[in-house]
Backbone bond lengths (Angstrom), bond angles and torsions (degrees), N, CA, C in turn:
res aa  C-N    CA-C-N  psi(-1)  N-CA   C-N-CA  omega(-1)  CA-C   N-CA-C  phi
1 M - - - 1.450 - - 1.527 108.86 -
2 K 1.290 119.72 137.52 1.480 122.13 177.98 1.457 111.70 -79.57
3 A 1.317 116.91 152.22 1.443 123.88 -178.29 1.522 113.90 -51.82
4 H 1.377 111.71 -42.56 1.520 113.72 -176.09 1.524 112.47 -69.38
5 Q 1.292 115.07 -15.86 1.471 120.04 178.31 1.536 112.51 -75.64
6 N 1.317 115.88 -15.25 1.423 122.77 -178.55 1.505 112.85 -107.93
7 Y 1.320 119.98 23.66 1.478 121.45 -175.40 1.525 110.69 -60.65
8 Q 1.282 117.54 -40.21 1.466 121.46 -177.25 1.586 108.74 -60.05
9 Q 1.327 115.04 -44.39 1.472 119.07 -178.45 1.604 105.52 -70.30
10 F 1.249 120.13 -42.62 1.453 122.10 176.07 1.487 113.80 -54.49
11 Y 1.348 114.09 -46.26 1.457 120.30 -178.39 1.528 110.07 -66.80
12 Q 1.329 115.98 -42.93 1.423 118.94 179.32 1.546 113.92 -60.80
13 Q 1.324 113.98 -38.24 1.456 120.34 177.01 1.487 111.58 -68.29
14 I 1.300 120.44 -47.58 1.474 118.03 -177.46 1.517 115.62 -73.01
15 T 1.372 115.31 -17.55 1.464 117.39 -179.09 1.515 113.98 -106.67
16 K 1.341 116.48 1.94 1.465 118.39 -172.05 1.550 111.89 -57.27
17 S 1.303 118.78 -42.84 1.480 121.76 -179.08 1.496 110.92 -66.75
18 F 1.355 115.92 -36.09 1.432 120.90 178.97 1.515 111.91 -66.14
19 S 1.324 113.88 -40.26 1.511 118.12 -177.83 1.536 109.82 -75.10
20 Q 1.271 118.62 -19.73 1.500 119.77 178.64 1.487 114.28 -95.65
21 S 1.300 120.09 -13.99 1.448 121.93 -179.99 1.525 111.95 -124.30
22 S 1.306 114.37 116.45 1.431 119.99 -179.83 1.579 112.53 -61.97
23 L 1.361 114.01 -33.63 1.456 118.73 175.71 1.511 112.73 -60.75
24 L 1.343 116.97 -47.26 1.478 122.69 -178.45 1.511 108.13 -66.64
25 F 1.359 115.09 -40.81 1.520 119.74 -178.03 1.532 107.62 -61.28
26 R 1.359 116.14 -50.39 1.468 119.02 179.32 1.514 113.68 -60.80
27 G 1.323 114.83 -37.41 1.455 119.49 178.02 1.495 113.18 -64.06
28 L 1.308 116.03 -39.82 1.458 122.77 176.45 1.521 112.15 -60.99
29 C 1.349 116.28 -48.17 1.453 123.65 176.98 1.515 110.38 -60.97
30 W 1.348 114.91 -44.36 1.479 120.28 -177.88 1.545 108.46 -65.39
31 L 1.314 118.14 -44.66 1.541 117.55 177.24 1.514 112.04 -59.56
32 N 1.331 117.18 -40.69 1.434 120.16 179.97 1.548 111.71 -55.86
33 K 1.341 115.67 -46.29 1.432 119.11 -179.39 1.515 113.91 -77.75
34 A 1.361 115.17 -40.35 1.459 118.80 -176.57 1.557 112.88 -64.50
35 I 1.291 114.91 -40.90 1.500 117.82 -179.44 1.491 110.95 -66.11
36 V 1.309 117.88 -41.42 1.421 123.02 177.94 1.521 110.46 -60.40
37 V 1.318 117.69 -48.41 1.466 122.09 -179.71 1.534 109.18 -63.64
38 L 1.313 116.96 -42.83 1.481 122.86 -178.08 1.553 107.14 -60.48
39 M 1.255 118.45 -46.14 1.466 121.89 -177.83 1.502 111.24 -63.46
40 Y 1.363 120.97 -46.80 1.388 120.83 179.26 1.513 112.35 -67.26
41 V 1.299 121.29 -37.18 1.425 126.68 177.37 1.629 106.55 -61.69
42 S 1.314 114.60 -46.30 1.417 121.11 -178.85 1.539 111.74 -61.93
43 Y 1.300 114.45 -36.77 1.479 120.37 -178.54 1.550 108.33 -67.16
44 I 1.388 115.28 -50.43 1.456 120.26 179.37 1.546 108.43 -60.34
45 C 1.266 119.67 -42.53 1.472 119.93 -179.83 1.519 111.09 -62.12
46 L 1.328 114.93 -43.18 1.423 123.05 178.04 1.551 110.34 -55.99
47 L 1.362 116.87 -52.95 1.411 121.24 179.22 1.534 113.75 -59.17
48 L 1.280 115.84 -42.71 1.479 121.22 179.10 1.543 110.04 -65.59
49 W 1.291 117.55 -45.28 1.445 120.85 179.31 1.533 113.48 -62.83
50 V 1.315 114.34 -44.39 1.492 117.27 177.62 1.503 113.33 -65.54
51 A 1.391 115.32 -41.25 1.485 119.62 180.00 1.533 110.99 -65.00
52 L 1.361 116.80 -38.28 1.442 118.17 -170.66 1.581 112.34 -94.16
53 F 1.375 117.43 -30.69 1.423 120.71 -171.10 1.520 118.90 -125.06
54 A 1.291 116.54 -11.29 1.456 118.58 -167.50 1.510 111.87 -136.07
55 G 1.274 116.46 50.34 1.562 117.10 172.66 1.500 115.60 116.29
56 G 1.274 118.25 -15.20 1.413 122.46 -178.86 1.555 115.48 68.25
57 I 1.371 112.76 -149.31 1.405 117.38 -171.62 1.530 118.34 -64.59
58 Y 1.351 116.06 -29.46 1.431 117.22 179.22 1.541 113.71 -72.95
59 Q 1.317 118.46 -27.89 1.482 123.00 172.82 1.540 109.39 -77.26
60 L 1.307 113.85 -27.15 1.456 119.03 -175.16 1.526 113.98 -77.11
61 L 1.333 114.27 -33.93 1.523 118.11 -178.94 1.512 116.54 -47.70
62 P 1.380 116.61 -56.84 1.446 114.59 -178.21 1.567 115.75 -65.36
63 L 1.320 115.58 -22.14 1.439 120.04 177.22 1.580 111.62 -75.66
64 V 1.303 117.20 -18.52 1.373 120.50 176.80 1.549 112.70 -99.97
65 F 1.340 112.66 -45.97 1.504 113.12 -173.17 1.523 114.65 -79.09
66 I 1.316 118.07 -35.67 1.480 117.58 177.43 1.492 116.43 -63.44
67 P 1.413 117.85 -49.62 1.450 119.11 170.50 1.517 114.78 -60.90
68 G 1.400 115.50 -38.77 1.458 119.15 -176.78 1.649 106.91 -65.82
69 A 1.241 116.28 -48.07 1.447 118.92 -177.99 1.584 111.52 -65.23
70 G 1.313 114.06 -35.14 1.503 119.29 174.76 1.524 110.41 -63.41
71 F 1.360 116.77 -46.57 1.429 122.51 -178.61 1.495 109.13 -59.54
72 L 1.328 115.82 -49.04 1.509 120.98 -178.31 1.538 108.69 -61.05
73 L 1.274 118.82 -47.73 1.487 123.32 -178.67 1.547 109.86 -60.23
74 L 1.303 114.53 -49.18 1.458 123.31 -177.90 1.606 108.69 -60.98
75 S 1.319 115.34 -40.96 1.470 121.66 176.95 1.496 112.42 -61.96
76 L 1.347 115.68 -42.92 1.484 121.54 179.78 1.560 108.89 -64.54
77 I 1.305 116.75 -48.62 1.467 121.58 178.45 1.474 112.48 -57.51
78 R 1.336 113.87 -46.24 1.514 120.31 -177.61 1.552 108.14 -61.86
79 S 1.289 115.66 -46.43 1.472 120.18 -176.73 1.570 107.46 -64.83
80 Y 1.304 118.35 -40.00 1.417 120.51 179.41 1.531 114.17 -64.21
81 L 1.380 113.28 -44.91 1.461 119.26 178.65 1.521 111.35 -69.90
82 N 1.299 116.53 -44.84 1.468 123.94 175.78 1.512 110.90 52.72
83 Y 1.299 119.41 47.47 1.470 125.09 -176.26 1.612 103.94 -70.87
84 P 1.320 116.34 142.83 1.448 121.63 178.13 1.493 112.57 -71.50
85 R 1.327 118.36 160.63 1.427 123.75 179.12 1.551 107.08 -92.30
86 P 1.332 116.18 161.04 1.479 117.76 -179.76 1.488 115.41 -50.66
87 Y 1.339 113.80 -47.80 1.472 120.45 -177.44 1.622 112.96 -65.76
88 E 1.269 115.81 -11.81 1.453 119.96 174.66 1.528 112.78 -84.01
89 E 1.289 114.67 -31.63 1.472 120.86 -173.68 1.540 111.88 -100.11
90 W 1.298 117.15 -20.88 1.459 120.05 -172.09 1.486 107.73 -131.10
91 P 1.359 118.22 149.98 1.475 124.27 179.03 1.502 111.27 -76.43
92 I 1.358 115.84 61.45 1.482 117.71 177.53 1.530 109.50 -118.75
93 K 1.276 114.28 152.85 1.450 120.50 175.44 1.508 108.30 -102.29
94 P 1.357 117.21 112.93 1.472 117.78 -179.41 1.482 111.37 -67.11
95 L 1.356 113.13 144.34 1.451 120.39 -179.33 1.564 111.41 -74.96
96 I 1.302 112.61 -30.48 1.471 120.54 174.96 1.530 109.73 -103.75
97 P 1.362 118.44 109.52 1.436 120.46 -175.54 1.521 108.39 -65.37
98 R 1.354 114.66 143.41 1.463 122.90 177.27 1.543 106.76 -148.09
99 K 1.301 114.97 131.26 1.433 122.14 171.66 1.486 111.50 -88.46
100 G 1.260 115.94 145.60 1.490 116.56 177.63 1.515 111.33 104.25
101 S 1.311 114.41 170.28 1.470 120.74 -176.79 1.539 107.99 -140.19
102 G 1.320 112.16 162.75 1.454 119.29 176.05 1.508 114.10 69.16
103 D 1.350 115.94 -166.55 1.518 122.14 -178.75 1.498 112.23 50.68
104 S 1.331 117.53 42.70 1.420 119.54 -177.41 1.556 110.88 -90.81
105 L 1.301 121.37 -26.53 1.465 122.28 -173.63 1.499 107.58 -120.01
106 P 1.351 118.42 128.19 1.416 126.35 -8.87 1.527 108.20 -86.39
107 S 1.354 114.74 169.25 1.462 124.73 -177.90 1.557 108.30 -68.57
108 R 1.314 118.91 119.01 1.444 120.33 -178.11 1.547 111.82 -79.70
109 H 1.394 111.75 -30.35 1.539 115.31 174.26 1.502 110.64 -61.66
110 V 1.325 116.13 -48.88 1.483 120.28 -177.92 1.588 109.78 -66.17
111 F 1.300 115.29 -39.66 1.430 117.03 176.46 1.548 112.49 -57.47
112 S 1.306 111.65 -50.01 1.471 120.93 -174.66 1.586 106.57 -60.08
113 A 1.320 114.98 -52.40 1.500 119.08 -179.88 1.487 111.64 -56.98
114 T 1.302 116.53 -41.61 1.547 120.79 179.79 1.515 111.16 -67.07
115 V 1.274 118.66 -45.60 1.515 117.92 -175.97 1.565 107.89 -73.39
116 I 1.313 118.70 -30.40 1.450 118.23 174.91 1.501 110.50 -67.87
117 A 1.312 117.83 -38.83 1.528 123.26 176.86 1.528 108.42 -60.70
118 M 1.373 117.79 -44.54 1.440 121.89 -179.82 1.495 112.12 -67.36
119 S 1.374 117.40 -34.63 1.439 121.85 174.92 1.521 112.97 -63.15
120 V 1.317 113.13 -43.04 1.493 119.70 178.85 1.492 108.51 -67.76
121 M 1.271 120.06 -35.68 1.453 125.02 178.31 1.506 112.40 -58.83
122 S 1.329 116.47 -29.73 1.456 121.04 178.54 1.564 110.09 -63.66
123 V 1.275 117.49 -20.96 1.472 123.87 -176.98 1.437 112.58 -109.16
124 S 1.386 115.50 -42.29 1.466 119.57 -176.70 1.547 107.49 -140.86
125 K 1.377 115.91 105.24 1.465 120.83 -177.94 1.559 110.88 -54.76
126 L 1.302 115.18 -46.62 1.500 120.46 -175.16 1.487 108.78 -62.65
127 F 1.298 119.45 -57.82 1.464 119.74 179.83 1.530 115.15 -58.96
128 G 1.377 113.13 -35.99 1.479 117.21 177.42 1.526 111.52 -64.19
129 I 1.373 114.91 -41.43 1.463 118.04 179.37 1.557 109.08 -64.97
130 I 1.330 115.97 -39.57 1.551 117.34 -176.70 1.546 105.09 -65.12
131 L 1.363 119.97 -41.09 1.451 119.21 -177.80 1.531 111.48 -73.10
132 L 1.330 115.26 -28.55 1.485 116.81 173.20 1.500 112.80 -65.19
133 L 1.365 115.74 -37.48 1.470 116.98 177.90 1.532 108.68 -70.09
134 L 1.310 118.70 -34.89 1.504 121.02 175.97 1.508 109.31 -66.95
135 A 1.277 123.08 -29.55 1.449 125.46 174.59 1.510 110.34 -64.71
136 I 1.316 115.45 -39.36 1.483 120.45 176.05 1.509 109.48 -67.65
137 V 1.291 118.62 -40.79 1.515 124.28 176.61 1.585 107.22 -60.72
138 L 1.322 118.00 -43.90 1.444 120.91 176.41 1.500 111.69 -60.81
139 A 1.311 117.22 -41.21 1.472 122.76 178.67 1.535 109.02 -55.78
140 V 1.355 114.59 -49.00 1.476 120.36 179.88 1.525 111.81 -63.23
141 V 1.336 115.43 -42.41 1.436 119.13 176.72 1.458 113.97 -60.03
142 R 1.304 119.37 -42.32 1.454 124.79 -179.57 1.599 110.49 -61.86
143 V 1.317 115.39 -39.27 1.463 119.21 176.13 1.520 109.60 -69.92
144 L 1.319 117.77 -48.59 1.427 120.05 177.60 1.509 114.39 -56.73
145 G 1.378 113.00 -37.14 1.436 120.92 178.89 1.505 114.01 -68.00
146 G 1.344 116.81 -14.73 1.443 119.08 175.80 1.490 113.23 83.53
147 I 1.333 119.34 15.15 1.448 120.26 179.51 1.464 115.55 -106.98
148 H 1.361 115.31 -2.51 1.513 121.14 176.32 1.510 107.29 -147.56
149 Y 1.315 112.17 147.71 1.476 119.97 166.64 1.494 110.31 -80.67
150 P 1.309 119.38 159.52 1.466 121.71 -178.74 1.550 108.84 -58.46
151 R 1.294 118.89 -35.26 1.521 120.47 -178.30 1.558 109.59 -63.06
152 D 1.347 114.92 -33.49 1.479 120.01 -176.09 1.520 109.76 -66.41
153 V 1.330 117.53 -45.32 1.428 121.88 -177.79 1.599 113.04 -74.16
154 I 1.312 112.69 -35.99 1.506 118.48 176.69 1.594 107.50 -63.76
155 A 1.321 117.67 -42.77 1.473 122.12 178.38 1.489 109.57 -62.76
156 G 1.351 116.46 -46.70 1.488 119.88 -179.54 1.506 110.56 -62.82
157 F 1.364 117.45 -39.61 1.477 118.95 178.66 1.488 112.58 -65.17
158 L 1.332 115.37 -48.37 1.493 118.98 179.60 1.567 112.90 -60.85
159 C 1.300 114.87 -41.68 1.468 118.65 176.67 1.586 112.78 -62.86
160 G 1.367 112.10 -37.51 1.465 115.98 176.56 1.528 112.39 -68.16
161 V 1.346 116.13 -38.48 1.433 118.94 178.18 1.595 108.23 -65.56
162 A 1.309 116.82 -47.58 1.502 119.42 178.16 1.483 112.70 -54.83
163 C 1.379 115.94 -46.46 1.441 118.45 -179.07 1.522 111.23 -66.85
164 G 1.314 117.31 -36.81 1.447 126.26 -179.17 1.539 110.67 -65.81
165 L 1.287 116.86 -34.06 1.480 121.01 178.38 1.515 109.00 -61.68
166 G 1.322 118.06 -33.54 1.434 122.14 176.02 1.571 112.50 -62.83
167 I 1.259 117.94 -21.00 1.458 121.84 177.82 1.514 108.60 -90.69
168 L 1.329 118.25 -38.44 1.509 120.68 -176.67 1.433 110.95 -75.09
169 F 1.333 120.39 -27.03 1.483 121.24 -170.37 1.524 112.00 -123.96
């Protein structure tokens, strides 16, 4: 049997403790929301700081246009591919509720978190690395939540790193 034929079993194994513990379940849902909020707040703070204190508009442009263009391109690719989500293909109940279908590959949440972390890294290596680690945590949360396959979050992370390299170099 191929590995992808056992996704239901794989998902049940990795989420068993979350399904049995309301504390772990709530923690997973909280992490999903908290990391997303932290990333967007960090991005806004980065843009404000750069605009006001670290070079102004010319330093700001790549921090806006590179992630923006990457987000747009990723969204177009994702819409074109329109890969189904795990709960659409398998009889699983996702831990993180999500309305809608398709657009699973690549993960836009993980892409955004990663490109924001890379943007922050252009100003603060330490804070950027911390945010990059949180992007990885978000990737794991999205798989545990049942709304993405591992391939979706890996693709989102790699696209975010590739886009972020355009900011760093």
